[in-house]
C-alpha positions as CSV (number, residue, x, y, z in Angstrom):
1,X,20.9,7.5,1.2
2,X,18.6,9.1,-1.4
3,X,15.2,7.4,-2.0
4,X,13.3,8.6,-5.1
5,X,9.6,7.7,-4.9
6,X,7.2,7.6,-7.8
7,X,4.0,9.3,-6.8
8,X,3.7,12.5,-4.9
9,X,0.2,12.2,-3.2
10,X,-0.1,8.6,-2.4
11,X,-0.3,7.2,1.2
12,X,3.1,5.5,1.0
13,X,4.8,8.4,-0.6
14,X,3.5,10.8,2.1
15,X,4.4,8.3,4.8
16,X,8.0,8.0,3.4
17,X,8.4,11.7,3.3
18,X,7.4,12.0,7.0
19,X,9.5,9.1,8.1
20,X,12.5,10.3,6.2
21,X,12.4,13.6,8.0
22,X,13.0,11.8,11.3
23,X,16.0,9.8,10.2
24,X,19.6,11.1,9.7
25,X,21.3,10.2,6.5
26,X,18.1,9.6,4.5
27,X,16.6,11.9,1.9
28,X,13.3,11.1,0.4
29,X,12.3,12.7,-2.9
30,X,8.9,12.3,-4.5
31,X,8.1,12.6,-8.2
32,X,4.7,13.0,-9.6
33,X,2.8,14.4,-12.6
34,X,3.6,16.1,-14.9
35,X,7.4,15.6,-14.3
36,X,6.9,11.8,-14.0
37,X,3.7,10.4,-15.4
38,X,3.4,6.6,-15.7
39,X,0.8,7.0,-18.4
40,X,3.5,8.8,-20.5
41,X,6.5,6.4,-20.5
42,X,8.7,8.9,-22.2
43,X,8.8,11.0,-18.9
44,X,10.1,8.2,-16.7
45,X,13.8,7.9,-17.3
46,X,14.6,11.6,-17.5
47,X,12.7,12.3,-14.3
48,X,14.4,9.6,-12.4
49,X,17.9,10.3,-13.8
50,X,17.5,14.0,-12.7
51,X,16.6,12.9,-9.2
52,X,19.8,10.9,-8.8
53,X,18.4,8.0,-6.7
54,X,20.4,5.5,-4.7
55,X,17.2,3.4,-4.6
56,X,13.9,3.8,-6.5
57,X,10.6,3.2,-4.7
58,X,7.9,2.4,-7.3
59,X,4.8,3.5,-5.4
60,X,2.7,5.3,-8.0
61,X,-0.2,3.3,-9.3
62,X,-3.7,3.3,-10.7
63,X,-5.7,2.2,-7.6
64,X,-9.4,2.8,-8.6
65,X,-10.4,-0.8,-8.3
66,X,-14.0,-0.5,-9.6
67,X,-13.2,2.2,-12.2
68,X,-10.5,0.0,-13.6
69,X,-13.2,-2.3,-14.9
70,X,-14.2,0.5,-17.3
71,X,-10.6,1.8,-17.9
72,X,-8.6,-1.4,-18.5
73,X,-6.2,0.3,-21.0
74,X,-5.3,3.1,-18.6
75,X,-4.9,0.6,-15.6
76,X,-2.5,-1.5,-17.6
77,X,-0.7,1.5,-19.0
78,X,0.1,2.8,-15.5
79,X,0.3,-0.4,-13.4
80,X,2.1,-2.6,-16.0
81,X,3.8,-0.6,-18.7
82,X,4.5,2.3,-16.4
83,X,5.8,0.2,-13.6
84,X,8.1,-1.7,-16.0
85,X,9.5,1.6,-17.3
86,X,10.3,2.7,-13.7
87,X,12.1,-0.6,-13.0
88,X,13.9,-0.3,-16.4
89,X,15.1,3.2,-15.6
90,X,16.4,2.1,-12.2
91,X,18.3,-0.7,-13.9
92,X,19.9,1.8,-16.4
93,X,20.8,4.0,-13.5
94,X,22.4,1.0,-11.7
95,X,20.1,1.0,-8.7
96,X,17.6,-1.4,-7.1
97,X,13.8,-0.8,-7.3
98,X,11.3,-1.5,-4.5
99,X,7.9,-2.0,-6.2
100,X,4.6,-2.0,-4.3
101,X,2.0,-4.5,-5.4
102,X,-1.2,-5.9,-3.9
103,X,-3.1,-8.8,-2.4
104,X,-5.5,-8.5,-5.3
105,X,-3.3,-10.7,-7.4
106,X,-5.0,-13.6,-5.5
107,X,-8.6,-14.8,-5.9
108,X,-9.2,-15.2,-2.2
109,X,-10.2,-18.9,-2.2
110,X,-7.3,-20.1,0.0
111,X,-8.2,-21.0,3.6
112,X,-5.1,-19.6,5.2
113,X,-2.7,-16.7,4.6
114,X,-1.2,-16.5,1.2
115,X,2.6,-17.0,0.8
116,X,4.7,-15.8,-2.1
117,X,4.7,-19.1,-3.9
118,X,0.9,-19.4,-4.0
119,X,-0.6,-19.3,-7.5
120,X,-2.0,-15.9,-8.5
121,X,-5.4,-15.5,-10.0
122,X,-6.7,-11.9,-10.0
123,X,-10.5,-11.4,-10.0
124,X,-10.5,-8.1,-11.8
125,X,-8.7,-5.6,-14.0
126,X,-6.9,-3.9,-11.1
127,X,-5.4,-7.1,-9.8
128,X,-4.5,-8.3,-13.3
129,X,-2.8,-5.0,-14.1
130,X,-0.8,-5.1,-10.9
131,X,0.3,-8.7,-11.6
132,X,1.4,-7.7,-15.0
133,X,3.4,-4.9,-13.4
134,X,5.1,-7.5,-11.1
135,X,6.1,-9.5,-14.2
136,X,7.3,-6.4,-16.0
137,X,9.4,-5.2,-13.1
138,X,11.1,-8.6,-12.6
139,X,11.8,-8.9,-16.3
140,X,13.8,-5.7,-16.6
141,X,15.6,-5.2,-13.3
142,X,17.0,-8.2,-11.5
143,X,17.6,-6.0,-8.4
144,X,14.0,-5.8,-7.4
145,X,11.9,-6.1,-4.3
146,X,8.3,-6.6,-5.1
147,X,6.3,-5.9,-1.9
148,X,2.7,-7.1,-1.9
149,X,0.6,-5.4,0.7
150,X,-3.1,-5.1,1.6
151,X,-5.8,-3.0,3.2
152,X,-3.6,0.1,3.3
153,X,-4.6,3.1,5.5
154,X,-2.8,6.1,7.0
155,X,-3.4,9.7,8.1
156,X,-3.0,10.7,4.4
157,X,-5.2,10.5,1.3
158,X,-8.3,8.4,1.0
159,X,-8.6,5.1,2.8
160,X,-11.0,2.9,4.9
161,X,-10.1,4.4,8.3
162,X,-10.8,8.0,7.1
163,X,-14.0,6.9,5.4
164,X,-15.3,5.2,8.6
165,X,-14.5,8.4,10.7
166,X,-16.2,10.6,8.1
167,X,-19.3,8.4,8.0
168,X,-19.4,8.2,11.8
169,X,-19.7,12.0,11.8
170,X,-22.9,11.8,9.9
171,X,-24.5,8.5,10.9
172,X,-25.5,6.5,13.9
173,X,-25.0,3.2,12.2
174,X,-22.7,2.0,9.4
175,X,-23.1,-1.2,7.4
176,X,-19.8,-2.9,6.7
177,X,-19.0,-6.2,4.9
178,X,-18.2,-9.0,7.3
179,X,-17.3,-11.9,4.9
180,X,-14.0,-10.4,3.5
181,X,-10.8,-11.0,5.6
182,X,-7.4,-9.5,5.4
183,X,-4.5,-7.7,7.2
184,X,-5.0,-4.0,7.8
185,X,-1.7,-2.4,7.0
186,X,-0.6,1.1,8.0
187,X,1.3,3.0,5.4
188,X,3.4,4.4,8.2
189,X,4.6,0.8,8.8
190,X,5.1,0.2,5.1
191,X,7.4,3.3,5.1
192,X,9.3,2.1,8.0
193,X,9.8,-1.3,6.4
194,X,10.9,0.2,3.1
195,X,13.5,2.4,4.8
196,X,14.7,-0.7,6.7
197,X,15.0,-2.8,3.6
198,X,16.6,0.0,1.6
199,X,19.3,0.3,4.2
200,X,20.0,-3.4,3.9
201,X,20.2,-3.1,0.1
202,X,22.4,0.0,0.3
203,X,24.8,-1.7,2.7
204,X,25.1,-5.0,1.0
205,X,26.1,-4.9,-2.7
206,X,26.1,-8.7,-2.7
207,X,22.5,-9.0,-1.4
208,X,21.0,-12.1,-3.0
209,X,17.4,-11.9,-1.6
210,X,15.8,-10.0,-4.4
211,X,12.3,-11.2,-5.4
212,X,8.7,-11.1,-4.2
213,X,7.7,-10.5,-0.6
214,X,4.5,-10.1,1.3
215,X,4.4,-7.1,3.7
216,X,1.2,-6.6,5.7
217,X,0.1,-5.9,9.2
218,X,0.4,-8.7,11.8
219,X,-2.9,-10.5,12.4
220,X,-6.1,-10.7,10.4
221,X,-9.7,-9.4,10.7
222,X,-12.8,-8.8,8.6
223,X,-13.8,-5.4,7.4
224,X,-16.6,-5.0,10.0
225,X,-14.3,-6.0,12.8
226,X,-11.7,-3.5,11.6
227,X,-14.5,-0.8,11.4
228,X,-15.5,-1.5,15.1
229,X,-11.9,-1.2,16.2
230,X,-11.5,2.1,14.4
231,X,-14.7,3.6,15.8
232,X,-14.2,2.3,19.4
233,X,-10.7,3.7,19.3
234,X,-12.0,7.0,17.9
235,X,-14.5,7.3,20.8
236,X,-11.8,6.9,23.4
237,X,-9.9,9.8,21.9
238,X,-12.9,12.1,21.5
239,X,-13.5,11.4,17.8
240,X,-16.7,10.4,16.0
241,X,-18.2,6.9,16.6
242,X,-21.1,4.8,15.4
243,X,-22.6,1.3,15.5
244,X,-21.4,-1.1,12.9
245,X,-23.9,-3.5,11.3
246,X,-22.5,-6.7,9.6
247,X,-23.6,-7.2,6.0
248,X,-22.5,-9.7,3.3
249,X,-20.6,-8.9,0.2
250,X,-23.8,-9.7,-1.8
251,X,-25.5,-6.9,0.1
252,X,-23.0,-4.4,-1.1
253,X,-22.4,-5.1,-4.8
254,X,-19.4,-3.5,-6.5
255,X,-18.4,-3.5,-10.1
256,X,-15.1,-5.3,-9.4
257,X,-15.1,-8.5,-7.4
258,X,-13.0,-8.5,-4.2
259,X,-11.2,-11.6,-2.8
260,X,-12.9,-13.1,0.2
261,X,-9.5,-13.8,1.8
262,X,-6.7,-11.3,1.4
263,X,-4.6,-12.4,4.3
264,X,-0.9,-12.4,3.6
265,X,1.9,-14.2,5.4
266,X,4.9,-11.8,5.9
267,X,7.2,-14.4,7.4
268,X,9.6,-14.3,4.4
269,X,10.1,-10.6,4.7
270,X,10.6,-10.9,8.5
271,X,13.3,-13.6,8.0
272,X,15.1,-11.7,5.2
273,X,15.1,-8.2,6.7
274,X,14.6,-8.9,10.4
275,X,11.6,-6.6,10.4
276,X,8.0,-7.4,11.4
277,X,5.0,-5.1,11.4
278,X,3.2,-4.5,14.7
279,X,-0.1,-6.2,15.4
280,X,-2.7,-4.4,13.3
281,X,-4.6,-3.1,16.3
282,X,-1.6,-1.2,17.6
283,X,-0.8,0.4,14.3
284,X,-4.5,1.3,13.7
285,X,-4.8,2.9,17.1
286,X,-1.8,5.2,16.3
287,X,-3.5,6.4,13.1
288,X,-7.0,6.7,14.5
289,X,-5.7,8.6,17.6
290,X,-3.9,11.0,15.3
291,X,-7.0,11.6,13.1
292,X,-9.5,11.7,16.0
293,X,-7.5,14.2,18.0
294,X,-7.1,16.3,14.9
295,X,-10.9,16.3,14.4
296,X,-11.4,17.2,18.0
297,X,-9.1,20.1,17.7
298,X,-10.9,21.3,14.6
299,X,-14.3,21.1,16.5
300,X,-12.9,23.1,19.4
301,X,-11.6,25.8,17.1
302,X,-14.7,26.1,15.0
């Protein structure tokens, strides 16, 4: 099975490349700029056609949440128009598309975990552009899985886990928001779930479960609690650590508003594909251990 992934440097793309190397019968190909550039729709079809996908994974996106407030045209060009072109190209090639979306399509006012049928109401340009992308994907390719995920981290790229470890190397105390809640989600788990779902799609031409799914780590926490877990785990493996001080969202103003509740229920995905993410603490420990041991080796060799 040949998975062609849009985006070469993203966390999910890197995680899929790594996971694909460990599995027989799976080839993961990543496409990025300039060969495939979502801001240049004319590049999309030729790049995907040349890669000969069995399934397209639409992972590339504009993800600068605050910067999107100043660059709405670019955010929509990539996350809406570009995503639609990827799905359209997959349809023309006769293959399904697995498209990654976000918890930011919700406004965060619900008390419990969001399910797929809850009303969307993005608070900012980034969330609005990703919601527009969902609609574009669904409109042009009926064989779509739209996977909304949240609070993504991994050993790759830029993310909250790596930021906390970096700050802990320079500070004794880190102030972290305590009134935003969500599901920390490892990109390594996302990659595993995508490979699992792709195998289902590949093996069942009559699959009738296409649509929107939530896919996030099991269990919820606030950002400061997540930070404490990261740094406590890092300390156990010889990595940097620091105290965490709770602050309110109002104490850390950002250009784009964030939802206070980003928790997602992944029960629909679990039922459809018989795959459930590990509890978030377990997945976070694997990533932190890997990063902390890497930092310890670097220090010893310095």
